[in-house]
C-alpha positions as CSV (number, residue, x, y, z in Angstrom):
1,M,124.8,69.4,104.5
2,V,125.0,72.7,102.6
3,R,121.8,73.4,100.9
4,N,121.5,75.3,97.6
5,P,119.1,78.2,97.8
6,E,118.3,77.9,94.0
7,R,117.4,74.2,94.5
8,R,115.2,75.2,97.4
9,R,113.4,77.7,95.2
10,Q,113.0,75.0,92.5
11,L,111.5,72.6,95.0
12,L,109.1,75.3,96.2
13,D,108.1,76.2,92.6
14,A,107.5,72.5,92.0
15,A,105.4,72.3,95.2
16,V,103.2,75.2,93.8
17,D,102.5,73.1,90.7
18,V,101.8,70.0,92.7
19,I,99.4,71.6,95.1
20,A,97.7,73.5,92.3
21,G,97.3,70.5,90.2
22,H,96.6,67.8,92.7
23,G,95.4,69.5,95.8
24,S,96.9,69.6,99.3
25,R,96.5,65.9,99.7
26,G,98.7,65.3,96.7
27,L,101.5,67.5,98.2
28,T,104.1,64.9,99.2
29,F,107.9,64.9,99.2
30,G,107.9,62.3,96.4
31,A,105.5,64.4,94.3
32,V,107.6,67.5,94.7
33,D,110.8,65.6,93.8
34,R,109.1,64.2,90.6
35,E,107.7,67.6,89.6
36,A,111.1,69.2,90.2
37,G,112.9,66.5,88.3
38,A,115.0,65.9,91.4
39,P,116.4,62.6,92.8
40,A,114.1,60.9,95.3
41,G,114.7,62.2,98.8
42,T,115.7,65.7,97.7
43,A,112.7,67.5,99.2
44,S,113.0,65.7,102.5
45,N,116.6,66.8,102.7
46,Y,115.5,70.5,102.4
47,F,112.4,70.4,104.6
48,A,112.3,68.6,107.9
49,S,108.6,67.8,107.7
50,R,105.6,68.3,105.4
51,D,104.4,71.0,107.8
52,Q,107.7,72.9,107.2
53,L,107.2,72.5,103.5
54,V,103.7,74.0,103.7
55,D,104.8,76.9,105.9
56,E,107.6,77.8,103.5
57,L,105.4,77.2,100.5
58,A,102.9,79.9,101.8
59,A,105.7,82.4,102.1
60,H,107.1,81.4,98.7
61,V,103.7,81.9,97.0
62,F,103.2,85.4,98.3
63,G,106.8,86.2,97.3
64,R,106.2,84.8,93.8
65,L,103.0,86.8,93.4
66,A,104.6,90.0,94.6
67,P,104.3,92.5,91.7
68,D,107.4,93.9,90.0
69,P,108.6,96.8,92.2
70,V,109.4,99.0,89.2
71,E,106.0,98.5,87.6
72,T,104.4,99.0,91.1
73,A,106.2,102.3,91.6
74,K,105.1,103.5,88.2
75,R,101.5,102.6,88.9
76,M,101.6,104.0,92.4
77,S,102.9,107.4,91.1
78,R,99.5,108.2,89.7
79,P,97.0,110.2,91.7
80,R,95.5,108.1,94.6
81,T,92.0,108.0,93.3
82,R,89.2,105.5,92.9
83,D,90.1,105.2,89.2
84,T,93.7,104.4,90.1
85,E,92.4,101.7,92.6
86,R,90.3,100.3,89.8
87,E,93.3,100.0,87.5
88,L,95.3,98.3,90.3
89,M,92.5,95.8,90.8
90,R,92.4,95.1,87.0
91,W,96.2,94.6,87.2
92,L,95.7,92.2,90.1
93,V,93.4,90.1,87.9
94,E,95.9,90.2,85.0
95,R,98.7,89.0,87.3
96,A,96.5,86.3,88.7
97,M,95.8,85.0,85.2
98,S,99.5,85.0,84.3
99,D,100.4,82.8,87.3
100,R,97.2,80.8,87.8
101,A,99.0,78.0,89.6
102,A,100.3,80.2,92.4
103,H,96.8,81.7,93.0
104,V,95.2,78.2,93.0
105,A,97.9,77.2,95.5
106,L,96.7,80.0,97.8
107,F,93.2,78.5,97.7
108,E,94.6,75.1,98.5
109,L,96.7,76.5,101.3
110,R,93.5,77.9,102.9
111,L,91.9,74.5,102.8
112,E,95.1,72.9,104.2
113,A,95.0,75.3,107.1
114,A,91.3,74.5,107.7
115,R,92.0,70.8,107.8
116,N,95.3,70.9,109.8
117,P,95.1,72.8,113.1
118,R,98.9,72.5,113.5
119,L,99.4,74.5,110.3
120,A,96.6,77.0,110.7
121,P,98.5,79.6,112.7
122,A,101.5,79.6,110.4
123,V,99.5,79.8,107.2
124,T,97.2,82.4,108.6
125,R,100.2,84.5,109.6
126,H,101.2,84.7,105.9
127,F,97.8,85.7,104.8
128,A,97.5,88.3,107.6
129,G,100.8,89.8,106.6
130,N,99.5,90.1,103.0
131,L,96.3,91.8,104.2
132,E,98.3,94.1,106.5
133,S,100.5,95.2,103.6
134,A,97.5,95.8,101.4
135,T,95.9,97.9,104.1
136,S,99.0,99.9,104.6
137,D,99.4,100.5,100.9
138,H,95.9,101.8,100.6
139,V,95.4,103.8,103.8
140,D,98.9,105.2,104.2
141,G,99.2,105.6,100.5
142,G,96.3,108.1,100.6
143,F,93.7,106.2,98.6
144,P,90.0,106.9,99.4
145,G,88.6,104.9,102.2
146,D,89.8,103.3,105.4
147,E,90.8,99.9,106.8
148,A,87.2,98.7,106.4
149,T,87.3,99.7,102.7
150,V,90.5,97.6,102.2
151,L,89.0,94.6,104.0
152,V,85.8,94.5,102.0
153,L,87.7,95.1,98.7
154,Y,90.1,92.3,99.7
155,L,87.3,89.9,100.4
156,A,85.4,90.8,97.2
157,M,88.5,90.4,95.0
158,T,89.4,87.1,96.6
159,G,85.9,85.8,95.8
160,L,86.1,87.0,92.3
161,L,89.5,85.4,91.7
162,L,88.3,82.1,93.3
163,E,85.4,82.0,90.8
164,H,87.5,83.1,87.8
165,L,90.5,80.8,88.4
166,T,88.7,77.7,89.5
167,M,85.8,77.9,87.0
168,P,87.1,79.8,84.0
169,G,84.1,79.0,81.9
170,L,81.7,80.7,84.4
171,L,82.8,84.3,83.7
172,G,84.3,85.7,80.6
173,E,87.3,88.1,80.5
174,E,85.1,91.1,79.6
175,Q,82.6,90.3,82.3
176,V,85.4,90.0,84.9
177,Q,86.6,93.4,84.0
178,R,83.1,94.8,84.4
179,I,82.8,93.1,87.8
180,V,86.1,94.7,88.9
181,D,84.7,98.1,87.9
182,H,81.5,97.5,89.8
183,V,83.3,96.1,92.9
184,V,85.6,99.1,93.1
185,T,82.8,101.6,92.5
186,A,80.6,100.0,95.2
187,I,83.3,99.7,97.8
188,V,85.8,102.5,97.3
189,P,84.5,106.1,97.9
190,E,85.3,108.8,95.4
191,S,87.2,110.6,98.2
192,T,87.8,110.1,101.9
193,P,85.6,112.6,103.8
194,P,87.6,115.0,106.0
195,H,87.4,114.2,109.7
196,A,84.9,116.3,111.5
197,S,86.6,118.9,113.6
198,A,86.2,118.5,117.3
């Protein structure tokens, strides 16, 4: 059977909404079909198993959340300073708020991996690739700090997004922006110290 790539994307977008709205336990082929407005049995024709659906869903979410390359190039053309890093983290929060379902899906995928040892390696691989890309962008891009800087910044921003997206009444928008500023100032140095000569 020839499968339509656009239909596959629609099913994966529907899966994002299902897992964000109902949790990983609500992610069934039937729920995806209903969310996508597709005939019963469509999702099972595209994905051989629920595990395959979850694996492809993880890749799809990261692809969906990837920033616009033109806007990224524009922002990355600025000097590689802590202030630029701060603006990039503010932009990350803006993008998270504009596609809340996809970010909530990431939180649910973490929980799915924790509960399902069969899926943990595949889901972890997608997250590891994302972290590796962020590390490369920061270090190879010439921003202040090193791999440890990126890891701590990644963990801090993940925690902030978890709080803000799952408990929107806890932190206001202005407070979130202030927290981003504090996080970047505390973690990212003003400049990377030159290596001591041997």
